Residue, then its C-alpha position, 0 to 999 in steps of 0.5 A: m146503251e148506245e142508239e145511232n141514227k144518220k142524223f143523230k147519235i145518243w149514248s149513256d156515257k160511264g155516269g150514267i148521262l145520256r149524251m147526244e150529238i147532231g150529224k147533220e143540220m138540226d131542223g123541227k122534223i129531226l128535233e122530233e124525232i130525237v125527242k121520241e127516241l130519248k122518251e123510248i131510251s128513258k122508258k127502257l130505264p130504271t129511274k128517270p136519266k140525266m142529260l148533257i147536250n153540248l151545243s158545240l157539238v149541233p153544227h147549225m142552229p136555225t131560224s125563228s120557226f125552228r124556235r117556235k118549234c122547240v117551245s112547242i117541244a119544251k112543253d111537251v116535254y114539261n108535260d111528260p118529262g122522262f128525264n130528271k135533268v137536262a143540262l145544255c152547254e157550251g155552243k155559239a152565242i146564237q146557240k145560247v141565245v136560242a137555248l135561253f128562249v126556249l128556257t125562257a119561254t118555257r120555264l122549265k125547272n129541270i133544264k138548263y144552260l151552263n157555260t161549259e161542259e164541266e158545270a153542266l156535269e157539276w149540276l147534273k151530279e147534284e141531287 
């Protein structure tokens, strides 16, 4: 399965974990498009998917208004998850700070930030 868009790419790896790559600078509109696309993909699958987002593949992590938008969208995802687990990993220091801010603000339990892609994959494979 592979869904492509000029702004982002979503695909499933051999282990059935969804992955995403951002093709340009992230903003609130692109984030909304990504969440919408992910929910559509999730509906087509027999079980709720697990997802890995490597933040080092996100070209730029924007401003405080974007962080507020992240919290709003994360709350929407919390109310209608569509996902089993989501692992965020790697990235620049500011990306980690934004990710941890959003996770703390939303108190989401099925989304976690991990330092490496290997740790993220290990956590995703746990039941």
